[in-house]
N, C-alpha and C positions, 0 to 999 in steps of 0.2 A: 326641902331636901331634894336633891337631884334624883330623877328616876333612873334606875339601873335596868338596862335591857340586855337580854341574852341574844347575841348575834349568832347565826349558824356558823359552825366551825368547818363546813364543807359538806359535799354530797357524800352519801354512803358509798363504800367501796364497790358494792354490787352495781349501783347505778353508773359509776364512773367506768367500770369495765364494760358494761353493756353499751355505753355511749361510744367508747373506743372501738368496740367490735363493729358497731354500725358504720363507723368511719372507714374501717378496713374493708368491710363488705362493699360499701359504696365505691370505694376506690377500685376494688377488684372488679366490680361489675362494669365500671367506666372503662377500665383497661381492656377487659374482655370485649366490650362493645367496640372499642377503638380498633382492636386487633381484627375483629370480624369485618369491620368496614374496610380496613386496609387490605385484608385478604380478598374481599369481594372486588375492590378496585383493581388489585393485581391480576385477578382472574379475568376481569373484563378487558383490561389493557392487553393481556396476553392473547385473548381471543381476537381482539381488534387487530393486533399486529399480525397474527396468523392469517386472519381473513384478508388483511391488506396485502400481505406477501403472496398469498395463494389466489388472489382475485384474478379471474380470467377476463380477457378483453375481447370485444367484438370488432373494434375498428382502430385504425391508426391514421390520424388526420394531421394535416399541416396547420398548426395554430399560430405560427409567426414565420415571416420570411423576409430576408434581406439580400439584396443583390451583392455579388462579389466579383472581383476580377478573376477570370479563368486563366490559370497557369498550369501547364501540364507537368512541370517538374517540381511541384509542391509535395511536401510530406506533412502529415498531420499527427497530432498527439492530443489525448484527453487531458484536460486541465481543470478538473473539479468544477464543472459547470460552464466552461468555455473551451474553445478549440485553439490549440497552438498550431500555427501554420509556419513551416520553415522551408528554406531552400538554400542554394549556394549564395544567394544575394541578401537574405534577411530573415527575420523571424517576427511574428506578431501573434497577438491573442485577440480572439473575436468571440462575442457572446452569441446567443441563439437568434438574435434579431439582425445580425450582420454588423453590429457596432464594433469598431476596432477599439479595444481597451488600451493597448499599447503596441508599439512596434519599434524595431531598430534595424538598421542596414549594416551589412558587412560583406566581405568577399571571402568565401571558403570553397575548398574543393570537396571535402568530405565532412560536412557538419555533423556533430554528435550533440544530442540534446539530453539533458538530465533534469530531473524534477524532484522537488521536495515540497512539503506544505508551504505555500506562499512564495516559492522560489522556483525560477526556471533559469537554466544556464545552458550555454551553447559554446562549443569549442571545435576547432578544426582538427581532424586527425593529423598528427604530425605538426600541427601548429603549436604556438606557445602561449596563447592568450585565451582565458576563459571569460566570457561575457555573462554577467549575472543580472537578472531582472527580478525585482521584488514585485509583490502583488499590486503596488501602486504604479508600477511602470518605471520606477527609478532604476538606472543602469549603472553597473560597476564593471571595471576591468581588473583582472588578476593576471599578471604576467609571470609565468612559470620559468621563463628563460630556457626551457628545454622542450623538445618535441613531446607532445601529449599522446599517449597510447590509449588511455582510458581515464575516466574521472567520475566522481560522485559529488553531490551537493547535499547539504542538510538544511533543515528549516531554521537553524541558527546561523545560516548564511556563511558556512565554511565550505571549502573545496578540498577534496582529497584527490590527488592526481598521480597516475602511473606515468613516469617520465623515463626517457632514454637519452643517453648521450652516446658517443662513439664506443665507450668502454663499459658503461655501467647502466643499471636500471635502478630507479628511485621511486619510492612512494612518499610523497610530500603532502603536508597539510598546510593550508593557507587560510587566513582570515579575510574579511571583506576588504580591508585596505591593501591586500596583496602581500602582507608580511608572512614570511615562512615560519610556521609554528613548530613543525616537526619535519625531520628529514630522516628517512630510513633507506639505507643502501641494501638493495636486494641482490643476492648472488645465488647462482644455482647450487653451489656447494653448501651454503649456510641456510638460506630461507627457501630457495626455489624461485621460479619466475612468477611474478604477479600477473594473473590473468583476469582478475575481477576485484573490484573494490566497492565498499558501501560505507555509509557514514550517517550517524545521527548523534546529537548531543555530544558527549565526551568520548564516544566509542567509534572506532573505525574497524571494519572487518576487511580482511584481505584473503583472497584465495590464491595460494601459491602452488604451482605445478613443479614437480621435481622428478628428474630422471637420474638413476644411478645404475649405470651399466644396462642390463636388460630389464631392470625393475623400474616401475614408475609409481609415484604416489602423489596425492594432493593433500595439502593441509589447509584448513580454514582457521585463521588466527585472528583474535580480537585484541585490540589495543585500547587502553583507557588512558586518556591524556588529562584526566582530572586527578583528584586526590587519591583515589584508589590505585591508579596506575603508577603513582610516584613510589609506591612501596614494592613494586614488582620489577623483575629484570626486563629491561627494554620496553617497559610499559605493557607487556603482554599479560593479560588477565585470564585468558583461556585459549586453548588451541586443540584442534582435533585432526588426526591423520586418517587418511583413507587410501588403502593400498589398491593399486590397479584401478584407479578412478581419475576422472578429469572433472573438475567443478568450475564450469565457465559462467554459471549464474549464481550470484550472491547479492541478496537485496533485502533491505528493511521493508517489510510490508505494513508495519505500523511502528510506533515508537518503542515497542517492547519486543517485537518479533522479527527475526531474520530467517529467511528461507534460502537454502542452497540446493541447487539441482546438479547432480552428476549424471554421467551417462548410464549409471546403474543403480542410483538411489536418490531419495528425496529426504533432505534433512531440515529440521526446524530447531532454532535456538531461541531462548528467551532471556531477557534481562537488559535493563537500560544502563547498567554499570558494569556487570560482569556476565556476559551472555554464556548460558550453559545449554548443552544439548537436551532437548525434551522429546525428540522423536527422530528415528532413523528408519525410513521405509525403503526396503530393498525392492528393486524393480527388475523384472525379467522380460520387459518389452521395450522396443525402441521408442523414445519420446519424439513425437512429431512437432509439438509446440508447448510453450509454457505461458500461462496467463495468471494474473493475480489481481486482487482488489479487496479492500476492507478486511485485511487479515486472512483472506482465503487464498489458496493456491490451486490452480487448475492445470492438469497435465493432459495433453491430447495424445491419443494413440490411434493406430489403425485397429478397427474392430476385428479381433482374431476369430470371432465366431462366424464371420462371413455374412451375418444377417444385415449388418449396416456397414457403412464405409468407415466411420470414425467412432471413437468413444472418448468422452470427456470425463475424467475423474476429478472430483472437487474435494479438496482436503481443508479441514479446519486448521487453525494455527497450532493445535495440539498434535497434529499429525493424523487425526482421525479422518477416515474416509466418510464423507457425508453424502456423496452422490456419485453414481455412474450413469451417464446418459449417452446412448448410442443414437447416431443420426447419419443421414446420407448427404445432406446439402453441402456442396462445395462453398467455402466461406472466405471472406476477407479478414475478419477479425472476430474475437470473442471478448466481451466485456463482462466483468464480474463486479457487481456493485449492489450494496445494500440488500443482500438476501436474494438476489436474482441474477440470472445469466442471460446475456443477449448474444446470439449467434447470428451473423448476417453476411450477406454478399451485396452486390450492386442492386439486386431486385427484390430479394426476399429476406425475411428474418424469422427467427424462432426465439421466443421469450419463455424462459422456464424459471421456476423457483429453485432455491438451493437444495431442495430435496428431489428435484427432477420432475415436478409437475409442470406440464405445458400450460402457459398462460395465454400465449398468442402465437399463431402461425399465419403469416400472410405476406403481402407484397407492399413495397414502397410505391408511392405515387410517382416520384421522380427517381432516376438512377442515383444511387448513393456512392460517393467516393470514400466517405469516412463517417463514422458515427461516434458520438461522445455522450457519456451519461451526464445527468444533472443531479441536483440534490433530491429531486423528486423521482420516485420509481416509475411514474407515469410519463415522464418527459425525457426525450433525448434530443441532442443537437445533431443534425445531419448536414454534411457538406456535399453539395451536388456540383455539377459542372459549372453553373453560373450563379449559385445562391447558397446561403446558409439558412437552414430551416429549423424551427422547433417542431418536433413531432410529439403528439400527445396520444396516449392510449385511452380509448373510451370503452 
């Protein structure tokens, strides 16, 4: 006769509940430990970044040097770790060792250079051709067939140009092949006269100046030439009017942020598809200069307190004032990059953090014609009379 056995029908309900509770508690403890570790890592990273940005330096040394041809009529521009050199005869890009990355020749009377990420373009004022060079040095020509008054380029390798013929003013958009994508006829009675243009992605911004009798105003208008703009009149997705103002500066300072500077105000807009106003800062002092970098905007004024000669106000892209720094040194240029500000002339420089803490004050070893930042906070590229040098803070 077969043996009959009684098999267990399952654990008691209390044991099962206790086992499940242990699993929940274990998972909770693991999650809490993970969150604590992440919080500690975040705090350490924040402290390291703050220490890195506020680190002071004792010396500025030449860490690399390359010879260059000395030309007195050259102009220079910062190009994200290299230096753009241009003149009436040509344009080139050089790294911090003096190595020429690319170059091209032309003949121009008043060359204008515009930049976007990975793109450099040059055109002659009143000329009709835009020469574009990408990061690999490949060159393209875009013929507008009309005299160029101003233009802008985007990282998508498009060109927006303000053009004039004998009777009309145009704002046109071109692709890399030279095909005209958009044509906007600008008239004083309808749009106003275009005095500045900026471009990125699908969006183009134009500053129009308008005079009506004794009254003047300026509008900042944004066009979207993608899907969103197809459903709006004339592709206009937003526009802002400013009475008794002139807005000669309009520029994308990152892919999402546009800054406009008038004679009496500072405006920030945000949005990659439909830019909207996020800040409007009224000014009651005359602007001496405008400087920008990494989404920040710097405005230079004369110091009205009389204690120093100049005052630099640094704004975040939200319009928040994050620093006011007063100084006496006469200067050639001001660079804003990666949380710090460099003020320099031929012989001296002042390096400060974005909150106004001085990190270095001292002299250059050689007389500097132009200074360019690099990806490192500690390194800059200097153009001197007969060399290109990499300068390193220690």
